[in-house]
PDB file of the backbone (N, CA, C, O) and the ligand in Angstrom, with CONECT records:
HET     ZN  A 101       1
ATOM      1  N   MET A   1     290.102 195.760 185.709  1.00  0.00           N
ATOM      2  CA  MET A   1     289.643 194.862 186.765  1.00  0.00           C
ATOM      3  C   MET A   1     290.479 195.048 188.026  1.00  0.00           C
ATOM      4  O   MET A   1     291.706 195.122 187.959  1.00  0.00           O
ATOM      5  N   LYS A   2     289.828 195.121 189.143  1.00  0.00           N
ATOM      6  CA  LYS A   2     290.510 195.272 190.422  1.00  0.00           C
ATOM      7  C   LYS A   2     290.757 193.881 191.018  1.00  0.00           C
ATOM      8  O   LYS A   2     289.855 193.044 191.054  1.00  0.00           O
ATOM      9  N   THR A   3     291.969 193.648 191.476  1.00  0.00           N
ATOM     10  CA  THR A   3     292.239 192.355 192.105  1.00  0.00           C
ATOM     11  C   THR A   3     292.831 192.565 193.492  1.00  0.00           C
ATOM     12  O   THR A   3     293.476 193.577 193.765  1.00  0.00           O
ATOM     13  N   CYS A   4     292.599 191.594 194.353  1.00  0.00           N
ATOM     14  CA  CYS A   4     293.020 191.741 195.744  1.00  0.00           C
ATOM     15  C   CYS A   4     294.462 191.252 195.949  1.00  0.00           C
ATOM     16  O   CYS A   4     295.109 190.740 195.035  1.00  0.00           O
ATOM     17  N   HIS A   5     294.921 191.429 197.157  1.00  0.00           N
ATOM     18  CA  HIS A   5     296.281 191.049 197.531  1.00  0.00           C
ATOM     19  C   HIS A   5     296.523 189.557 197.349  1.00  0.00           C
ATOM     20  O   HIS A   5     297.598 189.131 196.927  1.00  0.00           O
ATOM     21  N   ARG A   6     295.506 188.778 197.675  1.00  0.00           N
ATOM     22  CA  ARG A   6     295.613 187.324 197.570  1.00  0.00           C
ATOM     23  C   ARG A   6     295.824 186.898 196.111  1.00  0.00           C
ATOM     24  O   ARG A   6     296.653 186.036 195.819  1.00  0.00           O
ATOM     25  N   PHE A   7     295.075 187.506 195.218  1.00  0.00           N
ATOM     26  CA  PHE A   7     295.219 187.232 193.788  1.00  0.00           C
ATOM     27  C   PHE A   7     296.665 187.488 193.352  1.00  0.00           C
ATOM     28  O   PHE A   7     297.282 186.662 192.678  1.00  0.00           O
ATOM     29  N   THR A   8     297.181 188.633 193.746  1.00  0.00           N
ATOM     30  CA  THR A   8     298.546 189.002 193.381  1.00  0.00           C
ATOM     31  C   THR A   8     299.552 188.003 193.915  1.00  0.00           C
ATOM     32  O   THR A   8     300.509 187.654 193.224  1.00  0.00           O
ATOM     33  N   SER A   9     299.344 187.536 195.142  1.00  0.00           N
ATOM     34  CA  SER A   9     300.331 186.627 195.718  1.00  0.00           C
ATOM     35  C   SER A   9     300.258 185.243 195.080  1.00  0.00           C
ATOM     36  O   SER A   9     301.286 184.584 194.923  1.00  0.00           O
ATOM     37  N   ILE A  10     299.061 184.794 194.711  1.00  0.00           N
ATOM     38  CA  ILE A  10     298.943 183.521 193.979  1.00  0.00           C
ATOM     39  C   ILE A  10     299.698 183.635 192.655  1.00  0.00           C
ATOM     40  O   ILE A  10     300.486 182.761 192.293  1.00  0.00           O
ATOM     41  N   LYS A  11     299.440 184.724 191.951  1.00  0.00           N
ATOM     42  CA  LYS A  11     300.040 184.942 190.638  1.00  0.00           C
ATOM     43  C   LYS A  11     301.563 185.038 190.737  1.00  0.00           C
ATOM     44  O   LYS A  11     302.278 184.403 189.961  1.00  0.00           O
ATOM     45  N   SER A  12     302.051 185.820 191.677  1.00  0.00           N
ATOM     46  CA  SER A  12     303.498 186.019 191.737  1.00  0.00           C
ATOM     47  C   SER A  12     304.208 184.755 192.196  1.00  0.00           C
ATOM     48  O   SER A  12     305.347 184.504 191.801  1.00  0.00           O
ATOM     49  N   GLY A  13     303.543 183.954 193.027  1.00  0.00           N
ATOM     50  CA  GLY A  13     304.119 182.678 193.444  1.00  0.00           C
ATOM     51  C   GLY A  13     304.340 181.755 192.258  1.00  0.00           C
ATOM     52  O   GLY A  13     305.419 181.189 192.086  1.00  0.00           O
ATOM     53  N   PHE A  14     303.299 181.612 191.443  1.00  0.00           N
ATOM     54  CA  PHE A  14     303.404 180.773 190.252  1.00  0.00           C
ATOM     55  C   PHE A  14     304.445 181.318 189.284  1.00  0.00           C
ATOM     56  O   PHE A  14     305.254 180.578 188.726  1.00  0.00           O
ATOM     57  N   GLU A  15     304.399 182.629 189.103  1.00  0.00           N
ATOM     58  CA  GLU A  15     305.316 183.232 188.140  1.00  0.00           C
ATOM     59  C   GLU A  15     306.767 183.039 188.553  1.00  0.00           C
ATOM     60  O   GLU A  15     307.645 182.843 187.713  1.00  0.00           O
ATOM     61  N   GLN A  16     307.002 183.097 189.835  1.00  0.00           N
ATOM     62  CA  GLN A  16     308.364 182.893 190.329  1.00  0.00           C
ATOM     63  C   GLN A  16     308.834 181.467 190.036  1.00  0.00           C
ATOM     64  O   GLN A  16     309.960 181.252 189.587  1.00  0.00           O
ATOM     65  N   ASP A  17     307.943 180.484 190.299  1.00  0.00           N
ATOM     66  CA  ASP A  17     308.273 179.087 190.009  1.00  0.00           C
ATOM     67  C   ASP A  17     308.550 178.881 188.526  1.00  0.00           C
ATOM     68  O   ASP A  17     309.503 178.201 188.146  1.00  0.00           O
ATOM     69  N   VAL A  18     307.701 179.478 187.696  1.00  0.00           N
ATOM     70  CA  VAL A  18     307.871 179.346 186.246  1.00  0.00           C
ATOM     71  C   VAL A  18     309.207 179.943 185.816  1.00  0.00           C
ATOM     72  O   VAL A  18     309.905 179.379 184.973  1.00  0.00           O
ATOM     73  N   ARG A  19     309.556 181.086 186.401  1.00  0.00           N
ATOM     74  CA  ARG A  19     310.823 181.737 186.068  1.00  0.00           C
ATOM     75  C   ARG A  19     312.013 180.859 186.433  1.00  0.00           C
ATOM     76  O   ARG A  19     312.967 180.733 185.665  1.00  0.00           O
ATOM     77  N   VAL A  20     311.943 180.260 187.608  1.00  0.00           N
ATOM     78  CA  VAL A  20     313.023 179.369 188.054  1.00  0.00           C
ATOM     79  C   VAL A  20     313.186 178.188 187.096  1.00  0.00           C
ATOM     80  O   VAL A  20     314.298 177.833 186.706  1.00  0.00           O
ATOM     81  N   LEU A  21     312.052 177.591 186.726  1.00  0.00           N
ATOM     82  CA  LEU A  21     312.091 176.427 185.833  1.00  0.00           C
ATOM     83  C   LEU A  21     312.609 176.800 184.444  1.00  0.00           C
ATOM     84  O   LEU A  21     313.395 176.066 183.844  1.00  0.00           O
ATOM     85  N   ARG A  22     312.157 177.952 183.945  1.00  0.00           N
ATOM     86  CA  ARG A  22     312.610 178.400 182.630  1.00  0.00           C
ATOM     87  C   ARG A  22     314.113 178.694 182.658  1.00  0.00           C
ATOM     88  O   ARG A  22     314.832 178.385 181.709  1.00  0.00           O
ATOM     89  N   GLY A  23     314.572 179.291 183.749  1.00  0.00           N
ATOM     90  CA  GLY A  23     315.988 179.593 183.903  1.00  0.00           C
ATOM     91  C   GLY A  23     316.815 178.324 183.884  1.00  0.00           C
ATOM     92  O   GLY A  23     317.869 178.252 183.251  1.00  0.00           O
ATOM     93  N   HIS A  24     316.307 177.312 184.600  1.00  0.00           N
ATOM     94  CA  HIS A  24     316.982 176.025 184.627  1.00  0.00           C
ATOM     95  C   HIS A  24     317.043 175.427 183.223  1.00  0.00           C
ATOM     96  O   HIS A  24     318.089 174.944 182.787  1.00  0.00           O
ATOM     97  N   ALA A  25     315.912 175.465 182.524  1.00  0.00           N
ATOM     98  CA  ALA A  25     315.848 174.900 181.171  1.00  0.00           C
ATOM     99  C   ALA A  25     316.845 175.590 180.241  1.00  0.00           C
ATOM    100  O   ALA A  25     317.451 174.959 179.375  1.00  0.00           O
ATOM    101  N   LYS A  26     316.998 176.880 180.438  1.00  0.00           N
ATOM    102  CA  LYS A  26     317.901 177.654 179.594  1.00  0.00           C
ATOM    103  C   LYS A  26     319.364 177.281 179.866  1.00  0.00           C
ATOM    104  O   LYS A  26     320.169 177.125 178.949  1.00  0.00           O
ATOM    105  N   ARG A  27     319.672 177.147 181.149  1.00  0.00           N
ATOM    106  CA  ARG A  27     321.055 176.826 181.524  1.00  0.00           C
ATOM    107  C   ARG A  27     321.453 175.420 181.106  1.00  0.00           C
ATOM    108  O   ARG A  27     322.619 175.153 180.818  1.00  0.00           O
ATOM    109  N   HIS A  28     320.468 174.520 181.076  1.00  0.00           N
ATOM    110  CA  HIS A  28     320.783 173.108 180.789  1.00  0.00           C
ATOM    111  C   HIS A  28     320.161 172.669 179.478  1.00  0.00           C
ATOM    112  O   HIS A  28     319.687 171.542 179.341  1.00  0.00           O
ATOM    113  N   GLN A  29     320.172 173.573 178.523  1.00  0.00           N
ATOM    114  CA  GLN A  29     319.555 173.302 177.229  1.00  0.00           C
ATOM    115  C   GLN A  29     319.972 171.959 176.638  1.00  0.00           C
ATOM    116  O   GLN A  29     321.150 171.602 176.619  1.00  0.00           O
ATOM    117  N   GLY A  30     318.959 171.221 176.153  1.00  0.00           N
ATOM    118  CA  GLY A  30     319.244 169.951 175.502  1.00  0.00           C
ATOM    119  C   GLY A  30     319.251 168.757 176.435  1.00  0.00           C
ATOM    120  O   GLY A  30     319.170 167.616 175.981  1.00  0.00           O
ATOM    121  N   SER A  31     319.349 169.007 177.744  1.00  0.00           N
ATOM    122  CA  SER A  31     319.387 167.888 178.679  1.00  0.00           C
ATOM    123  C   SER A  31     317.978 167.409 179.016  1.00  0.00           C
ATOM    124  O   SER A  31     316.990 168.093 178.749  1.00  0.00           O
ATOM    125  N   ALA A  32     317.910 166.225 179.606  1.00  0.00           N
ATOM    126  CA  ALA A  32     316.615 165.666 179.982  1.00  0.00           C
ATOM    127  C   ALA A  32     315.950 166.517 181.055  1.00  0.00           C
ATOM    128  O   ALA A  32     314.734 166.708 181.044  1.00  0.00           O
ATOM    129  N   SER A  33     316.756 167.025 181.980  1.00  0.00           N
ATOM    130  CA  SER A  33     316.160 167.805 183.068  1.00  0.00           C
ATOM    131  C   SER A  33     315.641 169.151 182.554  1.00  0.00           C
ATOM    132  O   SER A  33     314.694 169.702 183.116  1.00  0.00           O
ATOM    133  N   ALA A  34     316.250 169.680 181.498  1.00  0.00           N
ATOM    134  CA  ALA A  34     315.742 170.905 180.890  1.00  0.00           C
ATOM    135  C   ALA A  34     314.373 170.658 180.270  1.00  0.00           C
ATOM    136  O   ALA A  34     313.467 171.486 180.363  1.00  0.00           O
ATOM    137  N   LYS A  35     314.250 169.506 179.642  1.00  0.00           N
ATOM    138  CA  LYS A  35     312.988 169.133 179.031  1.00  0.00           C
ATOM    139  C   LYS A  35     311.893 169.021 180.088  1.00  0.00           C
ATOM    140  O   LYS A  35     310.778 169.511 179.905  1.00  0.00           O
ATOM    141  N   THR A  36     312.235 168.364 181.202  1.00  0.00           N
ATOM    142  CA  THR A  36     311.286 168.225 182.303  1.00  0.00           C
ATOM    143  C   THR A  36     310.879 169.600 182.835  1.00  0.00           C
ATOM    144  O   THR A  36     309.705 169.842 183.111  1.00  0.00           O
ATOM    145  N   SER A  37     311.858 170.496 182.976  1.00  0.00           N
ATOM    146  CA  SER A  37     311.567 171.833 183.482  1.00  0.00           C
ATOM    147  C   SER A  37     310.612 172.582 182.566  1.00  0.00           C
ATOM    148  O   SER A  37     309.703 173.266 183.035  1.00  0.00           O
ATOM    149  N   THR A  38     310.817 172.454 181.267  1.00  0.00           N
ATOM    150  CA  THR A  38     309.945 173.118 180.308  1.00  0.00           C
ATOM    151  C   THR A  38     308.515 172.593 180.418  1.00  0.00           C
ATOM    152  O   THR A  38     307.553 173.361 180.414  1.00  0.00           O
ATOM    153  N   THR A  39     308.398 171.270 180.515  1.00  0.00           N
ATOM    154  CA  THR A  39     307.077 170.664 180.654  1.00  0.00           C
ATOM    155  C   THR A  39     306.402 171.103 181.947  1.00  0.00           C
ATOM    156  O   THR A  39     305.219 171.440 181.961  1.00  0.00           O
ATOM    157  N   THR A  40     307.170 171.095 183.029  1.00  0.00           N
ATOM    158  CA  THR A  40     306.619 171.502 184.315  1.00  0.00           C
ATOM    159  C   THR A  40     306.187 172.960 184.293  1.00  0.00           C
ATOM    160  O   THR A  40     305.143 173.314 184.842  1.00  0.00           O
ATOM    161  N   ALA A  41     306.993 173.807 183.656  1.00  0.00           N
ATOM    162  CA  ALA A  41     306.651 175.222 183.560  1.00  0.00           C
ATOM    163  C   ALA A  41     305.331 175.409 182.817  1.00  0.00           C
ATOM    164  O   ALA A  41     304.497 176.224 183.212  1.00  0.00           O
ATOM    165  N   ALA A  42     305.149 174.653 181.744  1.00  0.00           N
ATOM    166  CA  ALA A  42     303.917 174.760 180.967  1.00  0.00           C
ATOM    167  C   ALA A  42     302.706 174.330 181.792  1.00  0.00           C
ATOM    168  O   ALA A  42     301.655 174.968 181.736  1.00  0.00           O
ATOM    169  N   SER A  43     302.853 173.251 182.553  1.00  0.00           N
ATOM    170  CA  SER A  43     301.708 172.793 183.339  1.00  0.00           C
ATOM    171  C   SER A  43     301.453 173.725 184.526  1.00  0.00           C
ATOM    172  O   SER A  43     300.315 173.888 184.968  1.00  0.00           O
ATOM    173  N   LEU A  44     302.524 174.329 185.031  1.00  0.00           N
ATOM    174  CA  LEU A  44     302.352 175.328 186.090  1.00  0.00           C
ATOM    175  C   LEU A  44     301.533 176.527 185.599  1.00  0.00           C
ATOM    176  O   LEU A  44     300.680 177.049 186.316  1.00  0.00           O
ATOM    177  N   LYS A  45     301.807 176.943 184.380  1.00  0.00           N
ATOM    178  CA  LYS A  45     301.053 178.050 183.793  1.00  0.00           C
ATOM    179  C   LYS A  45     299.571 177.707 183.724  1.00  0.00           C
ATOM    180  O   LYS A  45     298.714 178.545 184.005  1.00  0.00           O
ATOM    181  N   ARG A  46     299.283 176.468 183.349  1.00  0.00           N
ATOM    182  CA  ARG A  46     297.882 176.034 183.309  1.00  0.00           C
ATOM    183  C   ARG A  46     297.282 176.024 184.697  1.00  0.00           C
ATOM    184  O   ARG A  46     296.153 176.471 184.898  1.00  0.00           O
ATOM    185  N   ASN A  47     298.051 175.505 185.671  1.00  0.00           N
ATOM    186  CA  ASN A  47     297.577 175.483 187.043  1.00  0.00           C
ATOM    187  C   ASN A  47     297.318 176.893 187.558  1.00  0.00           C
ATOM    188  O   ASN A  47     296.355 177.141 188.283  1.00  0.00           O
ATOM    189  N   MET A  48     298.190 177.803 187.173  1.00  0.00           N
ATOM    190  CA  MET A  48     298.028 179.186 187.597  1.00  0.00           C
ATOM    191  C   MET A  48     296.707 179.754 187.087  1.00  0.00           C
ATOM    192  O   MET A  48     295.957 180.374 187.840  1.00  0.00           O
ATOM    193  N   ALA A  49     296.429 179.538 185.805  1.00  0.00           N
ATOM    194  CA  ALA A  49     295.185 180.032 185.223  1.00  0.00           C
ATOM    195  C   ALA A  49     293.989 179.451 185.962  1.00  0.00           C
ATOM    196  O   ALA A  49     293.017 180.152 186.242  1.00  0.00           O
ATOM    197  N   ARG A  50     294.070 178.170 186.271  1.00  0.00           N
ATOM    198  CA  ARG A  50     292.973 177.507 186.972  1.00  0.00           C
ATOM    199  C   ARG A  50     292.811 178.086 188.376  1.00  0.00           C
ATOM    200  O   ARG A  50     291.702 178.406 188.806  1.00  0.00           O
ATOM    201  N   ALA A  51     293.924 178.213 189.076  1.00  0.00           N
ATOM    202  CA  ALA A  51     293.875 178.725 190.452  1.00  0.00           C
ATOM    203  C   ALA A  51     293.323 180.148 190.496  1.00  0.00           C
ATOM    204  O   ALA A  51     292.534 180.498 191.374  1.00  0.00           O
ATOM    205  N   LEU A  52     293.751 180.955 189.538  1.00  0.00           N
ATOM    206  CA  LEU A  52     293.295 182.353 189.526  1.00  0.00           C
ATOM    207  C   LEU A  52     291.814 182.445 189.176  1.00  0.00           C
ATOM    208  O   LEU A  52     291.084 183.245 189.759  1.00  0.00           O
ATOM    209  N   ASN A  53     291.373 181.627 188.224  1.00  0.00           N
ATOM    210  CA  ASN A  53     289.952 181.620 187.882  1.00  0.00           C
ATOM    211  C   ASN A  53     289.097 181.194 189.066  1.00  0.00           C
ATOM    212  O   ASN A  53     288.043 181.769 189.337  1.00  0.00           O
ATOM    213  N   ARG A  54     289.577 180.179 189.757  1.00  0.00           N
ATOM    214  CA  ARG A  54     288.852 179.695 190.921  1.00  0.00           C
ATOM    215  C   ARG A  54     288.779 180.791 191.981  1.00  0.00           C
ATOM    216  O   ARG A  54     287.742 181.000 192.611  1.00  0.00           O
ATOM    217  N   HIS A  55     289.882 181.473 192.160  1.00  0.00           N
ATOM    218  CA  HIS A  55     289.915 182.556 193.123  1.00  0.00           C
ATOM    219  C   HIS A  55     288.896 183.642 192.736  1.00  0.00           C
ATOM    220  O   HIS A  55     288.123 184.117 193.568  1.00  0.00           O
ATOM    221  N   LEU A  56     288.919 184.013 191.465  1.00  0.00           N
ATOM    222  CA  LEU A  56     288.018 185.077 190.998  1.00  0.00           C
ATOM    223  C   LEU A  56     286.546 184.741 191.224  1.00  0.00           C
ATOM    224  O   LEU A  56     285.727 185.611 191.518  1.00  0.00           O
ATOM    225  N   GLU A  57     286.234 183.453 191.077  1.00  0.00           N
ATOM    226  CA  GLU A  57     284.848 183.037 191.265  1.00  0.00           C
ATOM    227  C   GLU A  57     284.394 183.228 192.709  1.00  0.00           C
ATOM    228  O   GLU A  57     283.226 183.513 192.976  1.00  0.00           O
ATOM    229  N   ARG A  58     285.326 183.067 193.623  1.00  0.00           N
ATOM    230  CA  ARG A  58     284.947 183.057 195.034  1.00  0.00           C
ATOM    231  C   ARG A  58     285.211 184.361 195.754  1.00  0.00           C
ATOM    232  O   ARG A  58     284.557 184.670 196.750  1.00  0.00           O
ATOM    233  N   CYS A  59     286.171 185.133 195.253  1.00  0.00           N
ATOM    234  CA  CYS A  59     286.637 186.279 196.018  1.00  0.00           C
ATOM    235  C   CYS A  59     285.663 187.449 195.931  1.00  0.00           C
ATOM    236  O   CYS A  59     285.261 187.851 194.839  1.00  0.00           O
ATOM    237  N   PRO A  60     285.289 187.988 197.077  1.00  0.00           N
ATOM    238  CA  PRO A  60     284.388 189.144 197.076  1.00  0.00           C
ATOM    239  C   PRO A  60     285.091 190.454 196.691  1.00  0.00           C
ATOM    240  O   PRO A  60     284.440 191.443 196.357  1.00  0.00           O
ATOM    241  N   GLU A  61     286.429 190.444 196.745  1.00  0.00           N
ATOM    242  CA  GLU A  61     287.160 191.687 196.491  1.00  0.00           C
ATOM    243  C   GLU A  61     287.577 191.857 195.032  1.00  0.00           C
ATOM    244  O   GLU A  61     287.791 192.977 194.569  1.00  0.00           O
ATOM    245  N   CYS A  62     287.691 190.740 194.311  1.00  0.00           N
ATOM    246  CA  CYS A  62     288.131 190.818 192.928  1.00  0.00           C
ATOM    247  C   CYS A  62     286.950 191.017 191.994  1.00  0.00           C
ATOM    248  O   CYS A  62     285.834 190.578 192.274  1.00  0.00           O
ATOM    249  N   GLY A  63     287.209 191.675 190.897  1.00  0.00           N
ATOM    250  CA  GLY A  63     286.160 191.815 189.898  1.00  0.00           C
ATOM    251  C   GLY A  63     286.060 193.235 189.361  1.00  0.00           C
ATOM    252  O   GLY A  63     285.218 193.514 188.507  1.00  0.00           O
TER     253      GLY A  63
HETATM  254 ZN    ZN A 101     290.597 188.299 195.302  1.00  0.00          ZN2+
END
């Protein structure tokens, strides 16, 4: 599947956020804020899937 520049930037933006949150969770293992980071990372992943699907539906360049 061919994807456009916009698709890549949406994906990499989310992935960067997820990486930051996971890194935080790892450094602060067992703490409340680590737990929050893990939860946020999981919901970000869902948001990413939704955003990318929405993009694919509309984008003339992807597919
Ligand atoms: Zn696209």
